[in-house]
N, C-alpha and C positions, 0 to 999 in steps of 0.2 A: 504494500500500500504506500502511495506517495505521501509526502509530508502535508500537502494541502488538504488531502482527504482526511488525514489523521487529525489535523487542526479543526476541520469542520465537525468531525465526530466529537472532538473534545468540547467544542462550543455547544454541542447538543447534550452535554453532560454525560458522555460515554465514558464510564470509569476505565475501561480497558484502554481507550485512547489516552486518557490522562496518565495511566500507569506507563504506557509506552513513551510518552513525551517526558515524563519524569525520569525514566531510565536513560533517555537520550541526553537530557540536559542537566541533571542533578549535579554531576561532578563539576561541570564548567561554571554553573551559576554559583555553586557553593565556593568555588575557588575565587571567583570575582568578588564575592562578598568578603571573603577572608583577606583579600588584599586591602580592603578598606578598614575592616574592624581589627585585623591582626590577632584574631583569636579563633582557633579552629572550631571550638565547641559553640561559641556565640554565632559564628558563621553558619554552622549547621542548623542552629535554632532559627536564625533569620531566614535561611533557605526554606525551611519547612513552612514558615509564615508566608513566604513569597509564593510557594506553590499553592497554599490554601487561598491566598488572595487571587491568584490568576484563575483558580477554579471558580471562585465566586464571581469573578468579573470577566469571565471568558467571552461574554457577548460584546465586550468593549473592544476586543481585538479587531483591527481592520487590516486585512492583508494588503490593501492598496497603499497603506502608509508605511509598510516595512515588513520585514521577516518576523515570524513568530518568536524566534530566538532573541532577536533584538528587542522586541517588545518585553519579553520576560526579563532580559538582562537589564533593561532600563528600570523596571519595577524593582528588581533586586538591588540595583545600584542606589536608587532612592531610599529603599528601606535601610540599607547599610549606612548611608549618610545620615538619615534620620536617627538611627541608633547612636552613632558617634556624636551627634550634636545634642543628644538627649541629656537632661540633667542627671539622670540615674547613672548613665555611662561615665560622665565626668566625675560624679561623686564617688563612683566605684574606684576610679583611678586615684582619686585623692585619698582614699582610705588605705592605699598601699603605704607602708611605712618603710623607711630606709632600714629600720631595725631588722626587717625581714631579710633584706639583702645582706646586711652585716652578719646575720645569723648564718646565711649561706657561706659567707666568707670564713666565719669562725669554724664551721663544720668542716671546711676544706682542710683545716689543720689537723683535725682529729679523725675524719673519715678515711677509710681505705677504699671508698667507692668512687674515686675520682674518674673512673672510666665512664660513669653515667653523666658527668658534667660536660656540658657543651662547650665550655670555655675553660681556660687555665685560670682557676680561681686564685692561685697563689699570685700570679701576675696581676690580676684584678685587684687583689688586696694591696699589693705594693703601690699600685696607681693611686688608690684612694687614701692610703695611710698618711701621706704628707700634706694632705689638703687641710686648710684652716677650717675652723668651725663655720665661718660665714660661707665658705664655698660648699661645704657639705649641706648646709641649710638650703642654699639656693638650688643646688643640684637635686636635692631631695624634692623640693617643691616643684621645680620645672620639669624634671624628667621622670621621677618616680610617682609623684602624686598628681601630675597632669595640670598643675596650675598654669595659667597664662602669665606672662610677665606683669601684666596689669594687676592680676589677682594676687600675685606674690608681693607686689609693691604695696597693695592695700593691707594684706595680711601682716607683713613685716613693718608696716608704717614707715616706709622709706620711699624716696622718689623713684619713679620708674627708670630714670636714667641710671640710678645707682644699681638697680637690679640688672639692667642690661650690661653695665660695666663689669659688675661682679661675675655675671654669667660668662662674659667673654674671657675675663682673666682666669676664671676657674677652668674653663675648657682649655685655655692655653697651658695652664699648669698640668692638667690631665695629659695633654699631648707631650709635654716635657717628661712627665713620669713614664709615659709609654716608651720613650726612647732610652730610659735608664737601664 
């Protein structure tokens, strides 16, 4: 059966056509979402929502405006962007603590399971060890907790220019530590 016929059956709420389209597109749609949200499990969850959405809105697909895959991909892209822009997503990132990452670094000294680690934790620990407290604070807020520079400025009660300068100098210091 050709794709156009399959899509027409899908639009008429044919479950078998849906299953076939799902099988054809699941991996690519999920991969595109994962590029945006950078979390495999969240991408899979959003992908499920996307396929539910296209099932409920199948009649809105118009083949004269583009391919079915492109239509589905645009819905997926928009869903992923909505998720990343959502307050709950941003708050979830802000709840990450640098202590979690320091805990990983400390375990690297005692664990013999370094084969499971995707990076050289000893080298990572050396890079971070020589940073000043102000640098650790800025890096934690901007990179681990997901604060914007403006939000960090407000949270720390310092000018945004100071946040930007500290961020640049901290990144420079990290680069220096990488070369040690």
